[in-house]
N, C-alpha and C positions, 0 to 999 in steps of 0.2 A: 364159452357157452355152446353146448352141443345141440345139434338138431334133434327134434323130438319126433319119434314116429307116432302117427295118429292113424289108426286103421290102415296099416301097411303103407303109409306114405310118410315122407319126411318133410315136415314144414321147415322153412328156413329159419334159423335162429335170429333173434333180435340183434345179436352181435354182428352176424354176417350182413344183415340188412343195413345196419348203421354203417358198417365199413364200406359197403357198396355205395351207399349214398354219399359218404365222405369222398370216396374216389371220384364219383361222378361230379360232385360239386367242385372239387379241385380242377377237374378237366374243364368244367364250365367257366370257372374263373380265368383259367389260362386262355381259353378261346375268346372270352369276353374282352380281354385286353386288346384284341385286334379290332373289335367293333366299337369300343368306347370312343375312339377318335371320330367315328362317323356320326355318332348320336349326339343330340343336344344334351346339355347338362341335366335337364329334367328326366331324361330316359336312362342316363348312365347307371343309376342304382338298380334299375329293373333288368338290365341286359343279362346278367348271369342267370336270373330266374327264368327269363324267356328262353335262353339257350337250353336250360334244363328241361323245359317243357318240350322243346323241339327234339332234344336228344331222346327223351322218353318216348315221344310219339314215333320217331324213326326206329330206334333200336328195339323197344319193347313191342311196338306194333308189327314190325316185320320179322324180328329174330327172337323175341321172348327174353332177351337179356341186354342190359346196358353194358358198357365196358366194365364198370365197377362190379356189376353182378357176375360177369364172366370171371373176373379176377377172384372174387370171393366164393365162386362155386354155387351160385343160386340162380333161379330163373323165375319169371313171372308167367303163370299159366292161366288160361281161361277156366273158370269153374264149370262151364258147360261141357267142354270136350278135351281140356288139357292142352290145347294148342295155343298158338299166339293169340293175343287179344285184339289185334288189329289197330290201325293208326288212330281212329277216332276215340276208342276206349283208352288207348295208351295216352293220348293227349289229355283226356279228362283226368286220368289218374295222375299225370304230371301236374296239371293245374291245381288239383286238390292237394297234392303233396307240397307244393310251394307255399300253401297256406299254413303249413306245419300242424295245426290242431287236428285235422282229419287223420293225419298219420300217427298221431299219439293216442287216439281213442281206438282201442282194439277189442276184439271179441276173444273168445277162448281159442280160436284157431290163428291168433295173431293177425287177423285181417282188420286193417284200419278202415276208416270210412272211405278212403280213396280206393282201397281194394274192393270194398263192397259195391261202391258206385260203378266201378269198372267191371265188376263180375270176375275179379282175379284173385289168385292166391299165390303166395310166394313159397316156392319149394326149393329143396336142395336140388342142385343140377343132376345129381345121381338119380333122382326120382323123375325119370324122363318119359315114362309111359303115359299116354294120353288118359288112361283110365285113372291115374293117380288123382287128378283134379276132380273127376267124377266121384271118386271115393271120398274125397275131402268134402265135396258138396253134400253127399249123403250123410256124412258124419255131422256136418253143420246143421242140416235139417233135423237130424235126430236130437242134437243138443238143444235146438230151438223148441222142439216139441216137448222136451222134458221140463 
């Protein structure tokens, strides 16, 4: 599945997004093996999901890419300025993502509810100019107006 240009930007394909999530989830499962012994039985099933939220908050909030996104060549950008979304918005995005449904309900720009709530857009890593997200935001506003 190739990335699609929209108003001179390249949105990340669903295939790349899914591959990045799969890589990140495998990393979280590997890390969780170390913490499962410390947690009580009631917490053990939640540990990988909590690690994913922490991973997203740290990596997306500070660098705009998780390890899985880096491998698949995509990045998460702020719709406002194209920069990183910051730790609080990245944590919100991660929390909504682990609920699954917000990630499956997408608009025409492949922005799930988790992206909309965090004010983010997933782009191909080659689309690295801060104005790319601004152009995506303008295209989204034009689509909503029609």
